[in-house]
C-alpha positions as a printed NumPy array, in Angstrom:
array([[ -3.271,  -6.829, -37.666],
       [ -6.709,  -6.475, -36.176],
       [ -7.262,  -6.273, -32.437],
       [ -9.205,  -9.538, -32.534],
       [ -6.35 , -11.33 , -34.322],
       [ -3.91 , -10.024, -31.719],
       [ -6.209, -11.234, -28.943],
       [ -6.429, -14.706, -30.478],
       [ -2.649, -14.92 , -30.885],
       [ -2.052, -13.876, -27.293],
       [ -4.782, -16.18 , -25.97 ],
       [ -2.939, -19.111, -27.49 ],
       [ -0.066, -18.284, -25.096],
       [ -2.403, -17.724, -22.14 ],
       [ -2.013, -13.94 , -22.278],
       [ -4.31 , -11.012, -22.961],
       [ -3.822,  -7.507, -24.293],
       [ -5.253,  -6.117, -21.047],
       [ -2.868,  -8.221, -18.994],
       [  0.061,  -7.075, -21.103],
       [ -0.873,  -3.453, -20.408],
       [ -1.822,  -3.98 , -16.739],
       [  1.295,  -5.919, -15.724],
       [  3.867,  -3.088, -16.01 ],
       [  1.424,  -0.693, -14.314],
       [  1.07 ,  -3.103, -11.373],
       [  4.844,  -3.596, -11.218],
       [  5.426,   0.164, -11.158],
       [  2.812,   0.648,  -8.438],
       [  4.334,  -2.158,  -6.355],
       [  7.793,  -0.568,  -6.696],
       [  6.413,   2.804,  -5.619],
       [  4.582,   1.309,  -2.629],
       [  7.853,  -0.311,  -1.496],
       [  9.842,   2.907,  -1.929],
       [ 10.281,   4.606,   1.474],
       [ 10.794,   7.953,  -0.256],
       [  7.172,   7.81 ,  -1.41 ],
       [  5.676,   6.771,   1.934],
       [  3.989,  10.15 ,   2.409],
       [  1.85 ,   9.506,  -0.697],
       [ -1.43 ,   7.666,  -0.318],
       [ -2.06 ,   4.394,  -2.101],
       [ -4.872,   6.115,  -3.973],
       [ -2.606,   8.882,  -5.229],
       [  0.018,   6.411,  -6.407],
       [ -2.669,   4.212,  -7.98 ],
       [ -4.212,   7.099,  -9.908],
       [ -0.756,   8.009, -11.181],
       [ -0.696,   4.499, -12.729],
       [ -4.259,   4.904, -14.094],
       [ -5.935,   2.665, -11.523],
       [ -9.083,   4.609, -10.671],
       [-11.247,   1.722,  -9.433],
       [-10.149,   0.46 ,  -6.009],
       [-11.842,  -2.934,  -6.345],
       [-10.235,  -3.526,  -9.753],
       [ -6.83 ,  -2.598,  -8.338],
       [ -7.27 ,  -4.758,  -5.233],
       [ -8.401,  -7.753,  -7.284],
       [ -5.465,  -7.646,  -9.708],
       [ -2.876,  -6.61 ,  -7.107],
       [ -3.91 ,  -9.538,  -4.902],
       [ -3.925, -11.936,  -7.859],
       [ -0.398, -10.833,  -8.804],
       [  1.282, -10.361,  -5.414],
       [ -0.853, -12.459,  -3.048],
       [ -1.713,  -9.446,  -0.897],
       [ -3.666,  -6.213,  -1.104],
       [ -1.807,  -2.982,  -1.799],
       [ -2.388,  -1.803,   1.772],
       [ -0.286,  -4.712,   3.086],
       [  2.861,  -3.643,   1.224]])
């Protein structure tokens, strides 16, 4: 299956390949930000661990998913 065919199939369900990949990364980051054992780690360090290297991209999608910026967790 081509990438374009996959994108069309997912679009029919209101999903995207990027969203499918981003969602578990955001969930993992949210879990880590809520974990008191990881409180000594910066948001940036935890974000990079989940391959979020652009702060504005992370803030946009984190806010869209959780209704708050990562700093507010």
